[in-house]
N, C-alpha and C positions, 0 to 999 in steps of 0.2 A: 523346561516347559515353559510356554508363556500365559500368566494370568493378570487379567483387569479386573481390579475392584468397580465393580456397576452399582453398589448400594452405598453411598457416602452422603452423609451429611454435615456441609460447611456450618460456620457461625452465621451465615445470611440467615439460617433457618430460625434464627431468633431464639435465643437461650435453649438451644435443643442440640447444637454442636459446638464442639469446645477448641474447633482449629479453624483458620481462615483456608480459604482455597489456595494461596501461596504456599502455606505451610504443608498443603495435603497434596497438591500437585509435585513439589518440590521434594517430597519424599516418595511418593510414588514413584517419579521417574528414576531416583536414585536407587530405588528397588530393581528398577528395569521393566516396570509397567510399561505397555506400550499404549494404553489409555486409561482414563479414569472416568467412571459415570459419576453425575452429580445428580442427587435424588432430595433435594429439600422439599419439605411439605408443603404441599399446595402452595407451589411460591417456585418462580423461576430467579429472584432477585440476585442471587449469587452467580447466574451463569457468565455474565459479560466478564465480570472479575476473575473466574476462573478460566474464561477464553486469552483474558490478557495475560495470566499467569503463565500459560503454557508459552506465550510468545517470550517471555521474559526471561522463563527456563531454557527456551532454546539458544537465546542470545547470550546470556549469561554463564550457561553450564554446558552447552554444546548437547543437550540431550533432547529428543523428540518424544514428545507425550501429547495424544489426543483427548479433548475432552467429548464425552459422549453427553451429550444434552439430554437431561432426563426430568422427571420429577415423581415425588411420591405423592399420590392421591389418598388422602383420609377422607372416608364418605360418612354421611352421616349414621348410617348403619352400623357404624364400628369396624368394618371393613377397610384395608389398607392395601395397594397394590402399586408397584412402580412401573411408569411406563417409559420411553424411549422413541422418540420420532424417528421414521427411517430417511424422511425427506423433507422439503421446505412444506409442502402441503400439509404432511402431518403434524410438523410444527404449527401452522396455522389452526388447524384442527386442535391442537391442545392449548394453543392460547385464547381461544374462543370457549374452551370447556373450563378453562378456569374463570373467565371472565364472567361466565354464565353463574359460577359458584360464588364469587364475589359479590356478583349483583344483590343476592340473595341476603346478604348481611344489613343489618339494620343498625345503620350506624349512631341512630337515636339511642339507642340502649344498649350504646355499648360492644356491638358487636363489630367495629372497625377491625379490619383485616383478618377476618375470619372468612373462611370460604366453606359453602355448603353443598355438598355433590352426593348424587344418588347413582345407582347402578345404572339406571336409564340414561342419565347425562354421559355415563362412560359411554354405553353403547350407540347414544347419537353421534360420537365424535371420535369413534374407536379405529376407523379405517387409516391405516398406515403406521397404528400404535404397535409397539412390541411392549407387551405387558409381562409381568410376573407379580401372582399374588402372594402377599406376605402373610404366613399363616400365624395364629395364634401359638402360646405354649404348648397347647397340646393338637396343633394342627387346625386345617382350615375346615369349615363347616360344610355340610352338603351344599348347602344355598349358596354361599361365596363360589365354590367349585363349578356349582351349574352355572353360574354368570359369567366365570372366566371362560367354560367350555364352550357356551353360547355365543359369546360375545369375540374371543379371539381364537378359539381352535386352538387345534395341535400346532398350527403353523406359526402363530404368533403369542400363544399362551404358555406361561410357565409358573412354577411354583419355587418359592425361595427355600433353599437350604441354608440354615445357619449354625454354625457351632457357637453355643453359648458359652463353653465351659462348664457346663452344670452337671451334675449325676443325672444319667438317663438320656444322653445327647443322642448317645449312636442308637439305640433304640426307638426316640422321637423321629430322626433323619430318617431311619428305614420307613416308618409308618408315614411321613409325608412323600418320600419317593413314592409308595404304595398307593397312596391317595392320588399321587400326579399320573401313574400310569391306568387306574381305573377311569380317570374322567379326560384322559387323552391328553395331558398336560406335560409339559416337558420339565423336568427337575433343574434349577439353577443354583449354581453354588456363590454364595454372597458373603459378606463378612459382617454387612451393617455397620461399618463405621461412622464414629462420633468424633474421632479425633487422631492424629497423625502420628501420636507416640504415646506410650503408657502412661508416662507422669503426668498426660492431661486429666486423667481420671478423676480426680480430687476437683479440678476445676469444673469438670463435667458435672460432678453431684451438686456443686456448688450453683451454678445456672439452673441445674432442674430445682432445687429447691427456690432459687430466686422466682423461677417460671409458676412453681406450684405454690408459691406466697406461705412456704414453710420453713422450719427450721432444718438443717442436714440430719440432726437425730431423727425427726418424726417421719423423714421421708420412707422409711420401710423399705417395700420392694422396691420403689422407684430407684433407690441407689443402684450404681454398678458395684457388684460385689467383688468382680476383679477387672484387670484393666485391661479386657481382651479387646474392646470395641474399638482399637487402632488399626492402622494399615499393617499388613502382613505381607513378606516376600513370596513370590510365586510359589518358591519351592515349599514354604511350611502349607501354603494354602492346598498344593499338591499332597503334600502328606496327609492333610487333615481331610480332605476328599477322596482319598486314594479308593474306598470303596464305592465311591459315586461318581464314576467317570464321565457319564453321560451329564452331570452338572457341570462339570468342567469344561466340557466341549461345547455345551451351551453358553459359556461367557463368550467363549471365541467366536461364536456364531453371530450373536448379537452383537459385537464389536465391529464385525466385518459387514452386517448389515445395515447397522443405525449409523450410516457417513452423515448424516446432516452437521451441518456448520453453522452457526450465528452469521459468518461471514457472507451466506447466501442468501441473508434477507435481503430484497430490494425495495427501497423506499422511493415511494410515487408522492411527490410535493403536490397540494391540491391544485387543481387547475384553476387559474384566477382569471375571467373574465370579465375584464374592468370598461373595456371599450367595444361596443357590439361590432364585430367584424373583424377585430384585430387579434392577433396573436398574443399573448403575454409579453414576448419581445418586442413587438411593434408598439403596445402600449407602453410599455416602459420607455422606450425611445422617445415615443410623442410627448410622454409626460415630464420626463426628464429635460427635454429640450425645450418644451414651452416653460417650464419653471426658470430655465437658465436665463429664457428671454427676458421674463420678468426682472429677474435679478441686476438685469442691465437695463432696465427701460426708462431710467431717469438720467440725470445729467451726473457726469458729464460724459455717460457712455450712449444714451438715447439710442437704445435699442440694439447696439452693437456689441455683442460680448466679446471680451478679452479672448484671445486666440489661446491662451495659455488654458482657460477653462474648456475652451472648445477641444482642445487638443487630449485633454485627458478626460474630459467626459467622453470622447469617442474610443479612447483606450479603454474605459471601465466598461463601456456598453458592449464593445467587442468580446471583451473576457468572459461579461456575465453571458453573453449567447452561447459562448463556446463552453462555458459551466453548465449551462441549464438553469440559471439561477434567477431570471425573471421573474417567476411567479413568487418566489420569497419576498423581493423588492416590491413587488406589488402589494403582498399581504401585508408587511409591513408599514407600507405608505397608506393602506386602507385603516389600518388600526390607529396609526397617528391623526389620521384625516377624522374618523370617527370622535376621537378624544378631543381634539379642537373644537369640533361642532358642538360638542358638549361644554364646552368651556373649561377642560381639564387640561390645567398645564401638562406639559411632558417636553421631555428631550432626551434624545439617543446619546449614547456614551461609548466608552471601549472603543475598539479596534474601528468600529463602522465608522468613527470621525474621520477616519483616513479616507473616507469615499467621497469623490465629489457628487454622486449620484445622491448620496444621502444628505449631501448639504443643500443640494438646489431643491431637493424636493420637501425639506424642511423637517427630515427625520432628525439630523443632527444640526448643531448649531456653530459647528468651528469649520472654519475654511480651510481646507487641506492645503490649497495652494499657499495660503498667507502663512500657515505656520511649516510648509514645504515638509508635509506628510507624506509617510510612505505608503502607498497603496496597497503595496504587498504584504503588509502587515494584517491587512483585511482579508483578501482574496487573492489566491497565487495559483497560476496554472500547474504550478509545480508539485501542489499536495491537492489531494483530494477531499480534505476535510472542508465541509459547508460553511459558509458563511455564520457569523454569530453576532446579533444586532440584540443590545440591551438597549430596552427604552424606559427611562423612569419617569413614574404618574405620580400625581400627588395620591401619598398612601391612603388617605379616607377615601377617595373616590377611584382607586384601582380597581375594585370589585365592579364597578358598572363597566369597564373596560372589558375584566375578565369573561363577565355574564355575556356581553356583546359577543365574544368570540364565539360562546358555546352557541349562542342563537344563531349565528353567521354558519359556523360550521358545522356544529351538532356535536352531542358528547359522544358518539361514534366514531369521529373524525377529530378530535380535538381533546387533549389531556395535559394537565400538569405532570412534570416529571417529578419522580421521588427524592427525598433525600434520606440515608440512612442515619438514623439517630443513633449514637455510639455512645458507651459507657464514657464518662471523663472522670476525671481522678476522684472527685469528691463522691459521686453517685456510687463508684464503683466499692468506695470504702463502707458506705454506708448499707448496701445490698449485701456484701460479703460478710461484713459483720452481722448482720439481721439473719443472713443465712447459718453462720456459724454460732447464733446464740449470744453473741456480746449484747450488753447492754443498750438500750437507744442512747441514754446519755452519752457514753463513751463512744459509741459512732459518730455521734455527732460532734462532740470535740474533736475526734479525730478528725472528720471532713473539714472541719472549719481551720485547720492547719494547712490545709491544701491550697495553693495558688492557682486559680484558673483552669489552664491546658496542660497543667504538670503531668509529665509523663513519668515521674520518678513516685509518684504517689506520695504516700507518708513517709518520711524517713526517720531513722533512729532517733536523731537528735529533736524532732517534732515530740515523738513518744515521750522521750524523757522531759520535755518542756511541760508536759503535762502530769508528771510523775506516776506515769503507768509503767508497769514491770513489763520489759521486754521479754524476760523469762518465760512469760506466759503462753503456754502452747497455741492457744486459742488466738491469742492476740497476734503472735508472730504468722500463723498460719493467714489469718485476716488481711495482713499487710502483703504479704507476698503473692496471695491469691489477687488482691484488688491490683496489682501492680500488672498482674497479666492479663486481668479483664479489660484495663484502660483500652480504649480505643474498639472494643467488641461491639459488632452491630447489635443494638438493641431492639429497634422496631422500623418500620418505614413511616417516614412522616413526607407532606408535600413541600415542593419545590415553592419557594414565596411567589414565584410567576413564569417558571421555565416551562411553555406551551411546547407541545409537539403536535404538528397539523399533518394530516395525512389525506391522500385520495381515496384510496380504500381505506375501508374500514380500520379502526385503529388495533382493535383485538385480534387481528388478523396476524401483527407484529408481534405483539407484546400483550399479556394479561392487564387488563383495567380494573380498578378497584373504586368503588365511590369513597370518598373522602369523607371526614367529619363533618364538613362544612357543607350545608345542602347546595346542590345543583353544582357540585365539583367532582370531577374524576381526576383519577392518578393512575400512571403507568408505573410498574414495577421495579423500573431503572431508573438510577441515578443520571445526573447531567453528564458527568464523565462516560457512563455507559452509552447514552447517545450517539455523543461526539465519536467514541471507539466505533460504533458500528455506523458512521456517516448518517445520521437521520439528522435534519434539520429543525433548530428549534429557534423559539423568539421568545426572550426573555422580558414578560409585562412584571417590573418592579416599582415598588412603592418608595418615594423618596418623601420624608417628613419635610424637608425644606421647601420642597415644592410645594405642599399644601399651606406652608407657611406663605411663602410669595405671593400665592394666589389671593391669600384672605389679606395680604398687604396691599396687594393692587385694588382690591374690592373697597378696603377701608380708605385709600388715598382717593380714590375716586368720588366715593359717597361725603367724606367729610372735607375734602381739600379740592375737589375740583380737579386733580391731577390724574389724569389717564396715562398709565404705563403698562408695559408689558417687559418679558425679558428679551424681547428683541428692541426695544425702545432705545434710541440715541443716547439718550443720558446714562442709560447701562452698558455703552459701548465704548466710550470716550473714558481716558484717564482721566478722573477726578483730583484734584488735589487735596482737597478735604477728606475725602475719601482716605486716600493713601497715608495721609497724615495720622488719622485714626488707628490705620492697620499697622502703621509703623510703632505706634505705642502699645501694642498689642491689645487695645481697646476692643477685642473680640469676641466678647462672651455673645452666645447665642448666633453666631453667624455659622457658616457651613464651611466645613472642613479646616478651617482655620482658628475654632476656637479652644482645642483641646490644650492641655498643660504643656506638650511639648510644644505644638506650634506657635503656642504665646512665647515659649522662651526663645524660638529661633526668630520670632518675628522684628525685633529690636536689632537684631544682629544681621538681617537680611535686609531690612528696609526696602521691602517692595516699594517701587514707581511706576510699574506699569504692569498690563494685563498678564503680559508674557511672565512677569514675575511672579505673579501668583499663581500660575501655571506651575512654575518651578518650586515655591514653594508648598504647593499641595504635594508635589511629589518627591520632595528632598526629605522631607520627616519621615520616613519609612524604612521599613528594615533594610532593604535592598542598598540605598545609597549611603547607609550607616554603615553597614557591613563592608559595604567596598569601598569605605573610605574615602567617601565622595564630598561628605559635607565641609569638612573642614578647609579643605583645598579650594570649593567652591566658593566659601564664603572668605577665605584671604585673597582670592584673585579680585573677587568683587569689592573687597575695601580698597584694594590696590587701583582697581578701575575708577572708584569713587574719588581717590586722591588724586589721580593723574586719567582723566579721561581719553588722552592720546595714548596709554600705555598700550604697547602690542604684545601679546603672549605667543610664545615659541610654539610651534606645531612641525611636526615629522615630516609632513607632505601639504601640498596645498589641497589634495584631495580631503585629507583628513581635518585640513584647516576648515573647508566648508561645511564639514558634518558636524564639529565640535565647538566653531566659534560662536556661535549663541549661547552656548552654555561654557563659557571661559576655558574651552580644553579639557572638562572633565564630562562623561559621558551619565547622562540623568536619567534617561530616558529608554526603553527597550529600543524604540526605533534605532536610537542612535547607536546603539550597541549593535544591531543587525548592520547599520552602514559602515562601522568601522570594521565589522568582518568582511562584508562586500568591498571596501575601496580600502583597506589596510592590509588585509590578509587573502584577499583574492576570492573568496568563497563565492560560489554561486549564489543565486537568492532562494533556491532550493534548502542547499546547506544553511544558509542564515537562515531559513525559516525553522529548521530544525533546532538553531541555537535559541530561536524565540520559544520555542515549545520548553526548550529544557529551562528557560527563565521563569517559565509561565503555569508549569503542568506538574500535576502528581505523576504522571507517566515516567517521565525521565529521572527514575531514580538517583541517577549519578549525578545529575546537576550539569552546571555549566562546566565543571571539572573536566569532564570527558575531552570537551574540545581544546582544552588549553596548549596542548603540543600542537595541534592544528594551527592555531591562531598564531603560536609563536614561531611557528616556522614559516608560516604566509607573510609574516610581518618582517620578519628578517630576510625573505627572499626579494620583499618590497623595499628593502633598503631600512627599516625603520629602527632607530637603536634600541638594542634590546630591552637598555634601564627603563625606557619609555614604553615599549611593547609590556613587558613584565608589569609594569604599573596597570596600564590599560586593562590586560589581561584581569587582574587583579579585581580591578573595579567592573567589570563586566561579569565576574563570577558573584559579587554583591547582589545582583540581580535574580540570584536562585534564591535569596532568602526575601523576595515580594518586591519588585520593581514595578515601576508604574509604564504604561504606555503613555507618549506624550499626549495622543490624542484624548485618552482617556483623563490625562490630569487638565488640560486644557478645556474639557466638556466640566469638567467639575468647578474649574477656576470661575467660569460662566457665573456659575450659581453663588459661588464664594464670593465674587466681588459685588454679586446684584443685593446679595442680603448683607454686605457690607456698606454699600451705599445707602441700602434703606437704613439701615440703623444710624448711620452717620446724618442723615439729613432728616429723617423722621422717625426718632427715637421713640415717637409715643405710638405710632403706628406698627412700627416694628416689634415692640412689646405686646401689644394686643393680639397681633399677628401670632407672634412666638407662642404665648400662654395659652390661644386657640388651638394652636396646632400640636399641643402637648399629648401623649407622652413622646418626646424626640430629643436628640442632640446630649449634648455634655454636662449639661447642667439642670437641678430641680428648679420649679419655678419660684421657689422662694430667693434663689441667685438673680434669676431673671429680674424679678420684681426690685430686688436692692439695684441691681446693676440700673434699671430704667429712673429709679430715684437718684442714683449718683448722674444720670444725665438730664435733671431737674424735669423728668415727667413727673407729675401728679399722679398718685394712683389712691382711688377711692374703696374703702371695703364693700362687700358686699351689702347689699341691702334688698329686703323683700318688695320695697316699693320703686327700684329702681335699676337694679339688676336684671339684664337678660341671661339667658344660658351662657352664652359666651361673654368674654369680658368686651367691652365696647368703649367707644370714643364718646365722649359727653360733652357739651359745650360747644364755643367758639375760639376761632386765634389759630396761629401759626403751630403753636405745640398744644395739643390739649389734653384734659385729664382723661384717665383711664377708670372707669367703673369695673370693679372685678365681677366676673359671672357667677352664676350658681355652679357652675360646672366645677369649681375647687372646692366645694363643700366635700367632704368626705362622705360617702356612702349615699348622696344623693342624686334619686333616680331621676333620669332625663324626662320620663313621660310625667312625673309628679310636678317636677319644674315648668314642664309645659301647662298643667291643669292651674297653676298658680301665674303664669304669665297670662292666660286665656281671662281667666277671673279680672285679673289687674288690669287689663285693656278698657274694662267698662268706667272704674273711676279706683282710685289709690284705697288701698286698706286703711281703715280707721282703727283698728285695734288685731289683737291675735285672734278672739274669736270670730270677727267680722271675716277675717283672711281664711279661718279655717272653713265657717259655714259657706262661704262663697267659693272657695276651689274645691272642697271636699278631699282633700289630702288627708293622708293618716295622720295621727299626731306624731308619732315616728318621724315623719318628714320633718314637721313644725320644730321638733327638737333638734334635729341634725341642724337647721337655720338657726336656731336659737343659740347653740352650742358655737356656731361660728359669727355670733355675734350680730346677726345681721336685722336685726329688728332696731336699730336706733331711730329711725326714722319715724319711729311709732313711740318714741321717748322710752324707750326700755333699755337696757343694758342686758348682758347676758343672763345674770341670776334671774333680773325681774321678768324678762320674756320666759326662762324656763318654769318659773313658778305660776306664771300666768297659764301655760302651757298645761299643767298637771292640774289645775283647777279647773280645766273643761272635762265634760262628760265625754265617755267614750263614743259616744253618738250624739248627733243632733237630735234636739226635741221638736219635731213640727210644729205642735200644736203650743208651745211656750217660746218659740223663737223671738218675738217681739219683746217679750219680758226681759227686761234690764237685768241683770244678774248683780245682785248687791254684796260683795263681800267687803269685812273689815279689812282696811288698808293694813299691809304688812311690810314692814321695813326692813331691807335684806341689808346685810354686812357684806359690803361691796369687796369683790375680790381684790388681792393685793396688785401691784402691777406687774409682779412677776408671774403671778397665777393668771392674768389676762393674758400673757406671751405664750403659756404654757397651752392655754384651752386656745387659743389662735391655732398653734402648731398641730395641735390634736384634731383640730377641727377642718382646716384647711392647708396645713403642711407650711404655712408661711404668717409673717406677722408684719403690720404696716406699725408696729409700736417699736419699743427699743430692742436690740438685737439681745438674746439670753443672756452674753457675754455682759453687758452693760451692767447687770446686777452682781456680776461677780467680781467685777474690776477692784473693787478695795481689797476684796481678798488676794488677787492675783496679783495686784501692785505690791501688797506686804510680803509675796513671796518674790518680789523683784522681776516679776515675769512682764517683759516689755508687750505694747500692742504691735499687731501685725502692721498697722499702718507707720508704725514709727521704723520699721526697718529701711525707710526711705530715706532717714537721716544718719544710721548707722554706717558707720565705715568697713570697708572690706576688710576680713580678717578678724573682726570683733568676736568674742564669745556672747551670747545673748542666749535667753530663753523666752521663747512664746507661746502661746496658748490657743486653741480654737476646735470648734467643732468641724471633724472631718467630712469634706465635702466629697473627695475623689483620692481614689488610690489609683495608680496605674502603675503597672510594670512589663513596659513593652519588650516583645521578644527579642529585640534587637539591644536591650540596654545591658545584656549578661547579669540579670540578677539585679539591676538598681530599682530601687521603688521610688516612684515620685508619689507626694501626699500632697495635696492641696486641704489647706484649714482655715477655718474663717473665723473671726472675732468683730466687734461693733465697728473695728475702724477699717476694715479690710479683709483681703486673705494674704496668705504666706504659702510660697513654694518650698517644701521640703524635699531633700535628697535624702535618701536611708542607701547606703551601700550594703551589698549583699550580707556581709559577715553581720552587721549590726542589725539587720532584718531578722537574720535567722534567731539570733539573741534573744529579740523583742517579738518575736511572729505572735504570740497570742495576745500582746498589748495591741500590737497594729491592727491585728485582723479584728481584735473583738470591741475595741473601745471606740464609744462616741465623741469623746472630747479627749484630746491629747495635750501635754505640755513637750514641748521638743526644747533640748539643750544642746546647742551645737554653735556653728561658725558661720558668720555671712559671709558669704561669696559674689561678689558684684562682676559682672561682665557686660559692656555696656549699660543698657536700661534695664536689665535683667538682675534679678536680684534672687537667689537661694539660701537657705539654711542648710547648712550640711550637718547633718544629725549625728550627735554623740549618743544621747540618752532618750528615751522617750518613756513618759510617764501618763498613766491613765488616770484622768481626773473626771470620767463620767460621774463618779460620785458627788462632785459639786452642783451638776446639774439638778440633781435632787433638791437642793435648797433653792432655785431658781424661784419656784412658785411659794413660798412663804417669806420671800426678803420683804420687808417693811409690812408685814402680817400686823394690825392693829392690835393690841394687848387688850386682850376682853376680861371683863370683870370676874372675879371669882366669887364664891361664897364668903361671906365673912366680909368682904370689902366695905361695906356700909359701917361698918363699927368704927373705923377709923376714918374714912374719906367720907362720909356721909352716905345715907341711901337713896335711893333713886326715888322720884316722887310717885305715890301711887295712882292708880288709875282713877281718873276725876280730879284729880289735884293739879294746881297751876304746875306746868312745863310737864306733864306727862305728855310720852311720845309712844307709839307703838314699839315693842321689842324687836330689835334688830335680831334677824334670824338668818344664822349660817348654817345652810343647807348642802356645805361642800363635805364631804367624806374621803379622807385619805383612801384612795385605793390599795386592795391587795397588790402584791406583786404580779401582775397580770399582765401587762403590757400597757399598763395605763399609767404608769408614774411618770413623773416629769421628765427623767432623764431618756424614757422611752419615746416621749412625745416629741422631745427637742431633737432627739437621735434623728440627723439629717439622712434620707433615704441616699447613702454614697454610691456614687456611679463608680463600679470599680471596673477598670480595663486592663487588658493584657494583649 
């Protein structure tokens, strides 16, 4: 017989199902089921992934299985029913029903993601839905049965019969079937499946415990007592329901009746009326040609466009018309035009930069003809995928653009795509450990052993490193289940900026729900789901560096009278000074070329042109590294540098044209496509499939599936097999993340602009970068230090001179910076605004004057005092705090004019080390000495050299260096190698830690704030590394920083030998110095905690 399971919960039901759609559909197909019904609770988030799984199974296993799209509706009344749409119209009613329930959630009170539905809602949208009521343990109530009979009747109404393998099941099923007959409903056999195979029961219980925020021991009846909630073969289901043949027949009837497929969804893009009386295509044609004329308006063209641009524009416009994409281009153009009208910097990137339409309209800044970019990388008539344009905006002003889109299209026609948040290794260990009752400190220690996106979780060696007993059954089970949980969906979040826009109401296609942020709406599907169904989206992304550059342009105009934009000629020409700076890897704070790996590459790459920057951006990526492209390219580049006339060998003239600009090494995805077309005879459509294999999750076999076809095609075209094999291996590397050339060129524009600004105006660049925080690879402390190394004067926060943002002061070619109140830890912007408003009348003359005039809380004054910002009033940190604590809790209006008279108190000044500690605690940076300055004598005694001394140490020498950890970086392409950057008072040192050494010292590396490294100096060109042999934790030394140079205080009895101090009234008497610093308890306030840099860990 045939049987299809119609009640299946996937792990997209978020902490209810324990198996993925892929696992469930693969198992069901292997069992011989013709279909599988997915019924996640009040959600259809997993349906597109389920649909894709059916295609994968057909392709990989040759098995046919169909998705029966459905949903389980959990009502506010406690009732639950399964529904399956018969057709597209019924699907639209289901998505509107779910959207209505989602809209009732109050996200302000923690109800995000909840759906509130009532029976009347079901009745309003029931047409075309087949339904089955899920009865309780004792059957269904009369009220529920009446609702079902009234709404769905005998034709579409059912009542679920499910074996729970519990005593009394036979009697319970007979009772439920009798209820169905009494109310005219049809019994329906279901398995109420939660996982694909029996051994997932334990994980199912764990996710239930996580969902309920309880331990597994306290779950009680919520635990699955048997492993029966898995898929069963049709033969087993026939045996179980042998006495209920009508229930089995109903399953087959529903499968035959509910034939709706998500592929039937027809997407209608909003009609864009930009120019009255013109169709979208005519309007796009007019705007593009007018923009092209403007591009060639000046000399030497004098209004006559280059024929190459005309030809390409004609080609693209014809293709856009053929595909019906004109409204999409008009939408993107409108969004960009709005942003520019508001002074918001923006720039398109990705494959859109391959389009001359996008270039002439100003959506992108890369000339596709100058860079010989392939338009088919963006749009191709051989594929039905819609275009995808990514636009970067200033990250702080992106919300203005998002709200303009909502105002323009309305939330019924515009929503953000979702992102499925998944369990990562650390979170999985913590949550599973908590569910199994492990102590919190143990789970925290285990989680601390995990690096980034590890799919292995906590290994046995990590447990041994913590001296934990691997034989403990609960601990062993925790580690096993945590590994299973990694990658499991946890909840829906909103995409940073992927917008779906529709002509018809969006809730006709997919359920929408309010986001936690006000005035934002989100669809239930991810970006990949949207692409799978052919829906068009626009990515409205935030880029911190664009905000930084806009601030830099504003400061440059205000203080130096220089007007620039990203399109200015100064930022388009290759500037020797800028490239000299880049070649020295002096790129801290710049865009894309500031990372540890990029800095190591720059002195070897020695970029000289803009195109070199594009290559630099692309080459330090897993794809080129995995494909063994980096060293061959650098070798050839060095050969070309020594002999500019050298000619490299190419297997054919066609491939020479493709690879010549990258010296014979394919570094970009477009080159890989062209190699396939020109070298292996691929059609453009087949080359596009190769592109998808290099770029998307869908092609799980990666580029390898094309290897034989590429090799055969190249052999047919006479290409040397050895050369062909090398090319194919390089192309295979793109499966590990390679860059499109258009994307690299777009990023290179911003990388060069930021480098130019740092080179010529380091003062402006530093101020802009600090005001754009948080962003980038480095913390403010390193940004400030780097600026001072470039002779920029940095002045501390001052209550009488600082604004909220850091600003430039004075006059001259290089201006001092006054740090803004923004960097003071915990200071609210609204309080800073009150201070600035009061100060605008006249400067503050005392702490009390500032308090009374600004009206800010005393706690705000204390935060500013801790940041030592009262120096303009003649008060140091301690004096200011003393003065603040002497103020009353509230102003006394009748006595405001009376001057307070208090006996002066002399306070013991803080040591130099303590000042640094307090600077870091209050602002996370210091303008005084580096913390390691105070430890240098001790470090020198231990023969530890300074980081700056590495410049003069020969290659291969053994050394020991020490510093505060700034960055840990473990690229996925580096085969487990860990890169660490440490800093002392003389500079930074770059450490390389091989995988075996990292594993042996994992705890020290991951938990230390300050380390010493014993290793070997490695010099390559201008790049210096220390290859670590041994790492030691010296965080304890940081505790001494605050006490160094602490003056010796007199003790009782000292007067007997050294003479007593004069009494009050005697000559020489002074007020007693008061030391009101009390060493804190271990609560995160100790020196080593304050000095611990917020290290940026990348992987």
